[in-house]
KEKE-3310 file (N, C-alpha, C; in steps of 0.2 Angstrom, whole numbers, plus 5000, padded with zeros to 4 digits):
npx = (4986:5000:5005:5020:5029:5033:5026:5013:5013:5008:4996:4978:4973:4971:4987:4988:4991:5006:5009:5014:5021:5029:5030:5039:5053:5052:5043:5050:5061:5055:5051:5062:5068:5062:5068:5081:5097:5090:5093:5107:5119:5124:5111:5099:5105:5106:5092:5086:5094:5088:5073:5074:5078:5068:5056:5062:5060:5047:5044:5050:5040:5029:5019:5010:5019:5018:5002:5011:5006:5002:5006:5015:5026:5029:5032:5045:5053:5054:5062:5073:5077:5082:5092:5101:5102:5106:5096:5095:5098:5086:5075:5076:5075:5060:5057:5059:5050:5038:5040:5040:5027:5019:5026:5020:5008:4997:4990:4998:5006:5014:5011:5002:4997:5002:5015:5019:5020:5027:5041:5041:5043:5056:5063:5065:5068:5082:5098:5100:5109:5125:5141:5153:5164:5182:5193:5204:5215:5223:5235:5237:5239:5250:5259:5262:5265:5278:5284:5282:5291:5299:5294:5280:5269:5269:5268:5255:5248:5252:5246:5233:5226:5229:5222:5208:5207:5206:5195:5186:5180:5169:5170:5165:5166:5180:5187:5181:5187:5194:5208:5204:5196:5205:5211:5227:5234:5242:5247:5252:5242:5226:5212:5199:5186:5172:5163:5150:5139:5133:5123:5122:5110:5108:5118:5127:5139:5152:5164:5181:5194:5212:5226:5243:5253:5243:5244:5257:5260:5250:5256:5267:5263:5256:5266:5278:5269:5265:5253:5242:5229:5212:5207:5211:5217:5223:5224:5237:5250:5260:5277:5278:5269:5257:5239:5220:5208:5204:5192:5179:5175:5192:5196:5195:5204:5215:5215:5215:5229:5237:5235:5239:5252:5256:5255:5244:5232:5225:5212:5206:5211:5203:5191:5193:5188:5183:5177:5184:5195:5186:5179:5188:5192:5183:5182:5193:5189:5181:5188:5197:5186:5179:5164:5147:5141:5150:5156:5148:5145:5158:5158:5147:5136:5118:5111:5115:5115:5124:5139:5137:5136:5148:5156:5154:5164:5169:5165:5158:5171:5169:5158:5145:5146:5158:5165:5162:5167:5181:5181:5177:5189:5187:5193:5207:5211:5226:5234)
npy = (4756:4744:4732:4729:4713:4713:4723:4716:4708:4709:4713:4711:4708:4694:4692:4694:4680:4678:4679:4666:4667:4681:4689:4686:4680:4676:4666:4659:4654:4646:4635:4633:4627:4614:4611:4608:4600:4593:4603:4611:4622:4633:4636:4639:4649:4657:4659:4664:4677:4680:4682:4694:4703:4707:4709:4722:4728:4729:4736:4748:4754:4753:4744:4727:4711:4700:4694:4695:4706:4703:4713:4720:4711:4709:4723:4724:4713:4722:4731:4724:4719:4733:4738:4729:4716:4698:4687:4675:4677:4686:4676:4667:4675:4675:4663:4660:4670:4664:4652:4655:4660:4647:4642:4648:4644:4652:4658:4657:4670:4672:4663:4670:4680:4691:4689:4680:4687:4698:4691:4686:4697:4704:4694:4696:4709:4708:4699:4681:4676:4668:4674:4666:4657:4659:4647:4636:4625:4610:4615:4625:4621:4614:4621:4630:4619:4617:4628:4634:4630:4627:4622:4623:4631:4631:4617:4613:4619:4616:4600:4603:4610:4598:4588:4594:4597:4584:4578:4586:4594:4603:4619:4614:4603:4601:4606:4598:4586:4571:4562:4549:4548:4546:4534:4525:4515:4502:4502:4516:4523:4533:4536:4546:4548:4558:4565:4570:4582:4597:4593:4580:4576:4564:4561:4550:4550:4549:4543:4547:4547:4546:4551:4546:4556:4566:4559:4559:4572:4574:4566:4571:4584:4580:4572:4581:4591:4584:4577:4567:4561:4567:4581:4585:4595:4610:4626:4637:4644:4657:4651:4637:4632:4623:4625:4623:4615:4621:4634:4636:4646:4653:4644:4653:4665:4657:4650:4661:4668:4659:4660:4673:4669:4662:4673:4675:4686:4701:4704:4691:4684:4691:4685:4671:4661:4648:4637:4637:4625:4615:4620:4620:4608:4602:4606:4603:4589:4590:4593:4584:4575:4566:4556:4565:4561:4554:4565:4572:4563:4562:4574:4574:4580:4581:4581:4586:4598:4610:4603:4605:4619:4625:4619:4626:4635:4624:4618:4626:4628:4617:4615:4613:4623:4627:4616:4617:4626:4624:4615:4621:4630:4642:4646:4645:4656:4666:4678)
npz = (5238:5236:5246:5255:5258:5271:5276:5275:5284:5295:5291:5292:5280:5267:5258:5239:5229:5220:5205:5193:5181:5175:5162:5148:5151:5164:5158:5151:5158:5165:5156:5152:5163:5161:5150:5153:5148:5138:5128:5120:5132:5126:5115:5124:5134:5122:5120:5132:5131:5117:5123:5132:5124:5115:5126:5130:5119:5116:5130:5128:5118:5125:5124:5127:5130:5133:5133:5117:5104:5087:5078:5083:5084:5071:5069:5078:5071:5058:5065:5071:5056:5051:5062:5055:5058:5056:5044:5049:5063:5067:5063:5074:5085:5082:5084:5098:5103:5102:5107:5121:5121:5121:5132:5144:5140:5132:5115:5101:5094:5082:5073:5064:5053:5050:5056:5049:5036:5038:5038:5028:5020:5026:5021:5007:5008:5013:5013:5014:5014:5021:5029:5024:5034:5031:5024:5030:5023:5020:5013:5018:5032:5031:5028:5038:5049:5043:5045:5060:5068:5086:5102:5114:5111:5096:5096:5100:5092:5080:5082:5086:5073:5065:5069:5072:5057:5052:5057:5056:5067:5076:5085:5096:5098:5097:5108:5119:5117:5123:5131:5132:5121:5111:5100:5096:5084:5080:5066:5066:5062:5069:5079:5082:5095:5090:5102:5105:5094:5088:5079:5086:5095:5103:5109:5102:5094:5082:5074:5068:5058:5060:5052:5048:5050:5058:5069:5073:5077:5086:5095:5097:5105:5117:5123:5126:5134:5142:5145:5149:5153:5154:5146:5130:5123:5129:5139:5139:5149:5150:5141:5145:5155:5160:5157:5161:5151:5135:5130:5119:5114:5111:5101:5088:5088:5090:5077:5070:5072:5066:5053:5050:5053:5044:5032:5028:5020:5026:5025:5024:5034:5044:5043:5047:5058:5071:5064:5052:5048:5045:5035:5026:5027:5019:5007:5002:5000:4993:4980:4979:4973:4982:4987:4988:5000:5008:5012:5021:5030:5036:5041:5051:5048:5046:5034:5017:5015:5021:5017:5004:5003:5006:4999:4988:4981:4974:4968:4959:4951:4944:4937:4925:4915:4918:4913:4901:4895:4897:4886:4875:4873:4877:4891:4887:4881:4875:4884)
capx = (4993:5001:5008:5026:5029:5036:5019:5007:5013:5005:4989:4974:4968:4977:4990:4986:4995:5012:5009:5021:5024:5028:5035:5045:5060:5049:5040:5054:5062:5051:5052:5071:5071:5061:5072:5090:5098:5088:5097:5113:5118:5121:5105:5096:5106:5101:5084:5084:5095:5081:5066:5076:5078:5062:5054:5065:5058:5040:5043:5049:5034:5023:5016:5011:5025:5014:5002:5013:5004:5007:5010:5021:5031:5031:5037:5051:5055:5057:5066:5079:5081:5085:5098:5107:5103:5105:5088:5094:5095:5079:5071:5078:5070:5052:5055:5059:5044:5033:5042:5039:5019:5018:5027:5016:4999:4995:4991:5007:5007:5019:5009:4998:4998:5004:5021:5022:5021:5035:5046:5043:5046:5062:5067:5064:5074:5089:5102:5100:5117:5129:5147:5157:5172:5189:5195:5210:5215:5229:5240:5238:5240:5257:5263:5260:5267:5284:5287:5280:5297:5298:5289:5273:5263:5270:5267:5250:5245:5250:5242:5226:5225:5227:5216:5203:5206:5204:5189:5179:5177:5166:5175:5166:5169:5187:5190:5179:5190:5198:5213:5200:5194:5209:5215:5233:5234:5250:5253:5253:5235:5222:5204:5197:5178:5170:5156:5143:5140:5128:5117:5120:5108:5108:5128:5130:5146:5156:5171:5185:5202:5217:5231:5250:5257:5240:5247:5265:5261:5246:5258:5272:5261:5256:5272:5280:5265:5263:5247:5240:5221:5207:5207:5218:5220:5224:5228:5246:5251:5267:5279:5281:5265:5249:5232:5215:5205:5203:5184:5176:5178:5198:5198:5195:5209:5220:5217:5217:5236:5241:5232:5243:5259:5258:5255:5237:5232:5221:5206:5204:5213:5197:5185:5195:5184:5183:5174:5189:5198:5180:5177:5195:5193:5175:5183:5198:5188:5175:5191:5196:5180:5176:5158:5146:5139:5155:5158:5143:5147:5164:5156:5144:5130:5113:5109:5121:5116:5129:5143:5138:5137:5156:5161:5151:5167:5174:5157:5157:5176:5168:5150:5144:5149:5166:5167:5159:5172:5187:5181:5177:5192:5187:5198:5213:5215:5232:5235)
capy = (4755:4739:4731:4724:4706:4715:4724:4713:4700:4713:4716:4708:4705:4689:4693:4690:4675:4678:4677:4661:4670:4689:4691:4681:4677:4671:4660:4655:4651:4639:4632:4630:4622:4608:4608:4609:4593:4592:4607:4613:4628:4639:4638:4639:4655:4663:4660:4669:4683:4684:4686:4700:4708:4708:4714:4729:4733:4732:4741:4755:4755:4755:4739:4723:4708:4693:4689:4700:4707:4702:4719:4721:4706:4712:4728:4720:4711:4726:4736:4719:4724:4741:4738:4725:4708:4695:4684:4669:4679:4686:4670:4663:4679:4675:4656:4662:4673:4658:4647:4657:4660:4641:4640:4653:4642:4656:4658:4658:4676:4670:4660:4674:4682:4698:4690:4677:4692:4701:4686:4685:4704:4702:4689:4700:4715:4706:4693:4676:4673:4670:4675:4660:4657:4656:4639:4633:4619:4605:4617:4631:4618:4611:4628:4630:4616:4617:4635:4634:4631:4624:4626:4620:4634:4628:4608:4612:4621:4609:4594:4605:4609:4592:4585:4599:4597:4575:4574:4591:4594:4611:4621:4613:4598:4600:4606:4594:4579:4569:4557:4541:4546:4546:4526:4525:4509:4497:4505:4522:4528:4533:4536:4550:4549:4564:4560:4575:4587:4601:4590:4574:4576:4560:4559:4543:4552:4548:4539:4550:4544:4551:4549:4546:4563:4568:4556:4560:4580:4574:4563:4575:4589:4576:4569:4588:4595:4579:4576:4558:4559:4573:4587:4584:4604:4614:4633:4637:4650:4658:4647:4632:4630:4619:4627:4620:4614:4628:4634:4636:4655:4651:4642:4657:4668:4654:4649:4668:4669:4654:4662:4679:4667:4661:4678:4675:4693:4703:4701:4683:4683:4694:4680:4666:4657:4641:4634:4637:4619:4612:4623:4619:4602:4598:4610:4600:4583:4590:4593:4576:4569:4562:4558:4570:4557:4551:4570:4571:4559:4563:4580:4574:4584:4577:4583:4589:4607:4613:4602:4609:4627:4626:4617:4629:4638:4621:4614:4630:4628:4610:4614:4612:4629:4626:4611:4619:4634:4621:4609:4625:4634:4649:4647:4645:4661:4668:4684)
capz = (5238:5236:5253:5254:5261:5279:5279:5273:5287:5300:5288:5291:5273:5264:5252:5234:5227:5216:5197:5191:5175:5174:5157:5144:5153:5169:5156:5146:5163:5167:5150:5151:5168:5159:5144:5154:5145:5129:5121:5123:5136:5121:5115:5131:5133:5117:5120:5139:5128:5115:5127:5134:5119:5115:5131:5130:5112:5118:5134:5123:5116:5129:5121:5131:5127:5136:5126:5112:5098:5079:5075:5089:5082:5064:5070:5081:5064:5055:5069:5069:5050:5053:5065:5053:5061:5049:5044:5052:5071:5069:5064:5080:5091:5083:5087:5105:5106:5101:5112:5127:5122:5123:5140:5147:5139:5126:5107:5098:5089:5077:5067:5062:5045:5051:5056:5042:5030:5041:5040:5021:5017:5027:5015:5001:5009:5015:5009:5019:5010:5026:5026:5026:5037:5026:5025:5032:5020:5019:5012:5023:5038:5031:5028:5047:5052:5040:5047:5067:5073:5090:5108:5116:5107:5090:5096:5100:5087:5076:5084:5084:5067:5062:5072:5068:5050:5049:5061:5052:5071:5076:5090:5103:5098:5098:5115:5123:5114:5128:5130:5132:5116:5107:5099:5093:5081:5079:5059:5064:5061:5074:5077:5087:5094:5094:5105:5106:5091:5086:5077:5089:5103:5108:5110:5099:5093:5077:5074:5065:5057:5061:5049:5053:5050:5062:5076:5075:5080:5092:5103:5100:5108:5124:5127:5128:5139:5150:5146:5150:5155:5152:5139:5124:5120:5136:5139:5139:5153:5150:5137:5149:5159:5155:5160:5160:5144:5130:5129:5110:5111:5111:5095:5082:5089:5090:5069:5067:5072:5063:5046:5051:5054:5036:5028:5026:5019:5031:5024:5023:5043:5049:5041:5050:5062:5073:5058:5046:5046:5044:5029:5022:5025:5014:5000:5001:5000:4987:4977:4977:4971:4986:4985:4992:5007:5013:5015:5024:5035:5039:5045:5055:5046:5046:5028:5014:5013:5024:5016:4998:5003:5011:4995:4982:4975:4972:4963:4953:4946:4940:4935:4918:4911:4916:4908:4892:4892:4895:4880:4869:4872:4881:4895:4885:4877:4877:4886)
cpx = (4995:5007:5016:5025:5029:5026:5012:5007:5009:4998:4983:4971:4976:4980:4986:4991:5001:5011:5016:5024:5025:5032:5037:5049:5056:5047:5046:5059:5061:5050:5059:5073:5069:5066:5079:5091:5098:5091:5103:5113:5120:5116:5099:5100:5105:5095:5083:5087:5088:5076:5069:5078:5071:5056:5056:5061:5052:5041:5044:5043:5027:5017:5016:5016:5022:5006:5006:5007:5006:5009:5017:5027:5033:5035:5043:5055:5059:5062:5074:5083:5086:5091:5104:5108:5102:5097:5088:5093:5088:5074:5072:5074:5062:5052:5057:5053:5039:5034:5038:5030:5018:5021:5023:5009:4997:4995:4999:5005:5009:5017:5003:5002:5001:5012:5024:5024:5027:5040:5047:5044:5052:5065:5068:5069:5080:5092:5101:5108:5123:5137:5151:5164:5176:5190:5202:5211:5222:5236:5242:5242:5247:5262:5266:5266:5277:5290:5287:5287:5296:5294:5281:5268:5263:5267:5259:5245:5244:5246:5234:5222:5226:5222:5209:5201:5202:5198:5184:5178:5175:5171:5173:5167:5176:5189:5187:5181:5194:5204:5208:5197:5198:5211:5221:5235:5241:5252:5253:5247:5232:5214:5202:5190:5175:5163:5151:5145:5135:5121:5116:5116:5106:5114:5130:5136:5147:5162:5174:5192:5207:5224:5238:5253:5252:5243:5253:5264:5255:5251:5265:5269:5258:5261:5274:5275:5264:5256:5245:5234:5219:5208:5214:5221:5218:5227:5234:5247:5258:5269:5279:5275:5258:5244:5228:5212:5204:5195:5184:5179:5186:5201:5198:5201:5215:5222:5218:5225:5240:5239:5237:5250:5261:5258:5250:5235:5226:5215:5202:5206:5204:5189:5187:5191:5185:5181:5179:5193:5193:5178:5184:5195:5187:5179:5189:5196:5184:5181:5194:5193:5178:5168:5154:5144:5144:5158:5154:5143:5153:5163:5152:5137:5125:5110:5116:5120:5123:5137:5143:5138:5144:5160:5157:5156:5172:5169:5158:5164:5175:5161:5152:5147:5156:5168:5168:5166:5180:5188:5180:5184:5192:5191:5207:5217:5219:5230:5239)
cpy = (4749:4738:4728:4718:4709:4718:4721:4708:4704:4715:4711:4704:4700:4693:4690:4685:4676:4676:4672:4664:4677:4690:4684:4679:4672:4665:4656:4651:4646:4634:4630:4626:4614:4606:4608:4601:4591:4596:4610:4620:4632:4640:4642:4647:4661:4666:4665:4676:4686:4686:4692:4706:4711:4710:4719:4731:4736:4735:4748:4758:4754:4749:4732:4716:4699:4694:4695:4700:4706:4706:4721:4716:4707:4719:4727:4717:4716:4731:4730:4720:4727:4742:4734:4717:4703:4691:4678:4671:4680:4680:4666:4667:4677:4669:4657:4663:4669:4654:4649:4658:4652:4641:4642:4650:4647:4654:4659:4662:4675:4667:4664:4676:4689:4695:4683:4682:4696:4698:4685:4693:4705:4698:4693:4707:4713:4699:4689:4672:4675:4670:4669:4660:4657:4652:4640:4626:4616:4611:4623:4628:4616:4616:4630:4626:4613:4624:4637:4636:4625:4628:4623:4623:4630:4621:4609:4614:4617:4603:4597:4606:4603:4589:4587:4598:4588:4575:4581:4593:4600:4613:4618:4607:4595:4600:4601:4587:4578:4565:4551:4541:4545:4537:4527:4518:4509:4501:4513:4527:4530:4534:4541:4550:4555:4565:4566:4581:4592:4597:4582:4574:4570:4557:4552:4543:4547:4545:4544:4547:4549:4548:4549:4554:4566:4567:4558:4567:4579:4571:4568:4581:4585:4574:4578:4591:4590:4577:4568:4555:4567:4577:4588:4591:4608:4623:4631:4645:4651:4654:4639:4628:4630:4620:4622:4619:4621:4628:4636:4642:4655:4649:4648:4660:4663:4653:4657:4668:4664:4656:4668:4675:4663:4666:4677:4685:4694:4700:4696:4682:4687:4689:4674:4664:4650:4636:4632:4629:4613:4612:4620:4611:4598:4601:4605:4593:4584:4591:4588:4570:4567:4564:4562:4566:4555:4558:4571:4569:4559:4570:4579:4576:4578:4576:4586:4596:4610:4612:4605:4616:4628:4623:4622:4633:4631:4617:4619:4629:4622:4609:4612:4617:4627:4620:4612:4623:4631:4619:4614:4629:4640:4651:4646:4649:4664:4676:4690)
cpz = (5238:5243:5252:5258:5269:5281:5280:5279:5295:5297:5289:5286:5271:5257:5244:5232:5221:5210:5195:5187:5175:5168:5153:5147:5161:5165:5152:5151:5164:5161:5150:5157:5166:5154:5146:5152:5139:5124:5125:5126:5132:5119:5119:5133:5129:5119:5125:5136:5124:5118:5130:5130:5116:5121:5132:5124:5116:5125:5132:5120:5119:5128:5126:5127:5130:5137:5120:5106:5091:5076:5078:5086:5076:5064:5074:5075:5060:5057:5068:5062:5050:5055:5061:5056:5056:5050:5050:5061:5071:5068:5070:5086:5088:5086:5094:5108:5106:5106:5120:5126:5124:5128:5145:5145:5135:5120:5106:5094:5083:5072:5064:5055:5047:5051:5052:5036:5033:5038:5032:5018:5019:5021:5009:5001:5010:5011:5015:5018:5018:5026:5031:5030:5033:5029:5027:5030:5022:5020:5015:5031:5037:5030:5036:5049:5049:5044:5055:5072:5080:5097:5108:5113:5101:5091:5096:5095:5079:5076:5083:5078:5063:5064:5070:5061:5048:5052:5059:5061:5073:5083:5095:5105:5100:5105:5120:5120:5123:5126:5128:5126:5109:5106:5094:5090:5080:5071:5061:5064:5068:5073:5084:5088:5096:5097:5106:5099:5091:5083:5080:5096:5107:5111:5108:5098:5087:5077:5069:5064:5056:5056:5053:5055:5056:5070:5079:5078:5087:5097:5103:5106:5117:5127:5130:5134:5143:5151:5145:5152:5153:5143:5135:5125:5128:5135:5140:5145:5153:5141:5138:5153:5156:5159:5161:5153:5142:5132:5121:5110:5109:5105:5089:5083:5088:5082:5067:5067:5068:5056:5046:5051:5046:5032:5025:5024:5025:5030:5024:5030:5045:5046:5044:5054:5066:5068:5053:5043:5043:5039:5024:5021:5019:5010:4999:4998:4995:4981:4972:4975:4975:4986:4992:5000:5011:5016:5021:5030:5040:5044:5052:5055:5044:5036:5025:5012:5016:5020:5007:4997:5005:5003:4988:4977:4972:4967:4959:4948:4942:4937:4928:4912:4911:4913:4902:4892:4893:4887:4874:4868:4875:4888:4893:4879:4879:4880:4883)
residu = (MET:GLU:LEU:THR:GLU:GLN:GLU:ALA:GLU:PHE:ASP:PRO:ARG:PRO:MET:ALA:PRO:LYS:PRO:VAL:LEU:GLN:GLY:PRO:LEU:ALA:ALA:LEU:LEU:GLU:TRP:GLN:ALA:MET:ALA:GLU:GLY:ALA:TYR:SER:PRO:ASN:THR:LEU:ARG:ALA:GLN:LYS:ALA:ASP:GLY:ALA:ILE:PHE:GLN:ALA:PHE:CYS:GLU:SER:ARG:GLY:GLU:PRO:TYR:LEU:PRO:ALA:ASN:PRO:MET:THR:ILE:ARG:ALA:PHE:ILE:GLU:ASN:ARG:VAL:LYS:VAL:GLY:LYS:LYS:PRO:ALA:THR:ILE:LYS:ARG:TYR:VAL:ALA:THR:ILE:ALA:ARG:VAL:HIS:VAL:ALA:ALA:LYS:LEU:LEU:ASN:PRO:CYS:SER:SER:GLU:ALA:VAL:ARG:LEU:GLY:LEU:LYS:LYS:MET:GLY:ARG:GLU:THR:SER:ALA:ARG:PRO:VAL:GLN:ALA:HIS:PRO:LEU:GLY:TRP:LYS:ASP:ILE:LYS:GLU:PHE:ILE:GLU:SER:ALA:GLY:GLU:GLY:LEU:ARG:ALA:ASP:ARG:GLU:ARG:ALA:MET:LEU:CYS:VAL:ALA:TYR:GLU:THR:LEU:ALA:ARG:ARG:GLY:GLU:LEU:VAL:ALA:LEU:GLN:ILE:ARG:ASP:ILE:ASP:PHE:HIS:PRO:ASP:GLY:THR:GLY:GLN:ALA:LEU:ILE:ARG:ARG:GLY:LYS:THR:ASP:ALA:GLU:GLY:GLN:GLY:ARG:ALA:ALA:TYR:LEU:SER:ARG:GLU:THR:VAL:ARG:TRP:LEU:LYS:VAL:TRP:LEU:GLU:HIS:ALA:LYS:ILE:SER:GLU:GLY:ALA:VAL:PHE:ARG:ARG:LEU:ILE:GLY:LYS:ALA:GLN:ILE:GLY:GLY:PRO:LEU:ASN:PRO:GLY:SER:ILE:ALA:PRO:ILE:PHE:LYS:ARG:VAL:ALA:GLN:TRP:ILE:GLY:MET:PRO:GLU:ARG:PHE:VAL:ASP:ARG:VAL:SER:GLY:HIS:SER:THR:ARG:VAL:GLY:ALA:THR:GLN:ASP:LEU:ALA:ALA:LEU:ASP:ILE:ASP:LEU:ALA:ALA:ILE:THR:GLN:ALA:GLY:GLY:TRP:LYS:SER:THR:ARG:MET:PRO:LEU:GLN:TYR:ALA:GLU:LYS:ILE:SER:ALA:ALA:ARG:SER:GLY:MET:ALA:ARG:ALA:ALA:GLU:LYS:SER:GLY:ARG:ASP:SER:ILE:ASP:GLU)
# end
């Protein structure tokens, strides 16, 4: 029978040393302690949750989770597919399982053929195509600017939409924007320093242009809200009280309310997210024939993969087949 710590205090036999690692969560927590600051808090939280999900799965089957059997991981992949998890999420689960084993100084079972083929099978059975956020382009933003009326909420939303659109800021970057990051120029334009983004682990930041219209609405918000330092975008308490900084999760509901205000169909409102201005700006830039390198730089991407994906609909309308249809007269048939 195992002794408690209190019982062991009066027992002549020495207590066995506690194991440093007790399951994937303990291994992951040890690794996370070393990784703190190297990854974003959101990434570390997701990894911890992933480890707990895999541990629960193994325990439900009565199988060990550290070290995990490759066939258990394959069964886990199949289970996650069955419950409707996205391929990207399942790949993240597998990456976390691999990291737990590395942290525990064990062989990585995720490099086995069983797991590799399980992921390949998943790829054939599911669609890896993500559901893209519905865009909020300049036409939508302009409609809101002209119809929003007066008040602090309207002031904030006008400024937020304009800044989010022109900086192509992610939601976390938008709420992290500080007064010290904004420069207003004598000619009426401005510049915002986006200090740290998802792909900017070193925190070098990027400078983003602000047009005269954006500067105008940003100044209106800051003046009416009496904000002279700290976070640019704040919570509103009631109609006239300014609260603390917004959190990233509050951006999507704000953008959804904007979409509803301008009468966007409900099926599109459901797909509006904190990335909608980023998608809309990318599509607008592509429609204006701005070169891909400039779009990639403006959005702080490291590769052209995401801007190409965001601008896919624009690209299809300008594809070789679309131009051929126009030249051959197939797009000019009278109804």
